[in-house]
N, C-alpha and C positions, 0 to 999 in steps of 0.2 A: 350466538352468531359468529359464523367463521367469515373472516375477512380474506378477500383475495389480495395477493401481493402485487404491488405496482412494479417491482423490479425483479429481475432474475437474481437468484441466489447462486453465487459461485461456489463450486465445491472445494473443500479444504484439502488442497493437493499435498500440503506439507504436513497436515494432520498434527499441527502444533510442534513440529520437530524444527527449530529453528537453528540447527547444526548444518554445516557444509564441509565437504571434504577438500574442496579446492575453490580457487577464485572463480567469480562469474558463473557458478553453479546454481546458486539459489539467491534471489533478491526479495526484499520486501519493499513496498511502496506506500507512501502516505501522501494525500492531497488535502491541502487546507485552503480555505477561501477566507478572504479578509476584506471588509468593506472599508475602502480607503479613499478619502477625497471624491466622494460621489462616483466611485467606480469599483469593480471587484477586481482584486488581486489573488491570483491563484499560485500557490507556492507547492511544488512537488519534490519530495525527496525520496531518492532510491538508495537503499542501503544494502550493501553486499553483505550476506550472512556469514561469509568466512572471515573477512577482516573486519567486519562491523564498522566500516567506513562508508561515508556517503559517495556514491559514484556519479551523481548528477544533481 
């Protein structure tokens, strides 16, 4: 049985190459949800792949 996907799959534009030649050229984003005190808290981290520092 083949199941249809509920969500669109985004193409892998970086092709697993996480190196960048200069600042603000490539970024990685992670989003996490936490259930805290009867409400959802969403935490987003944006990582610059050149300096490996959080930008937001």
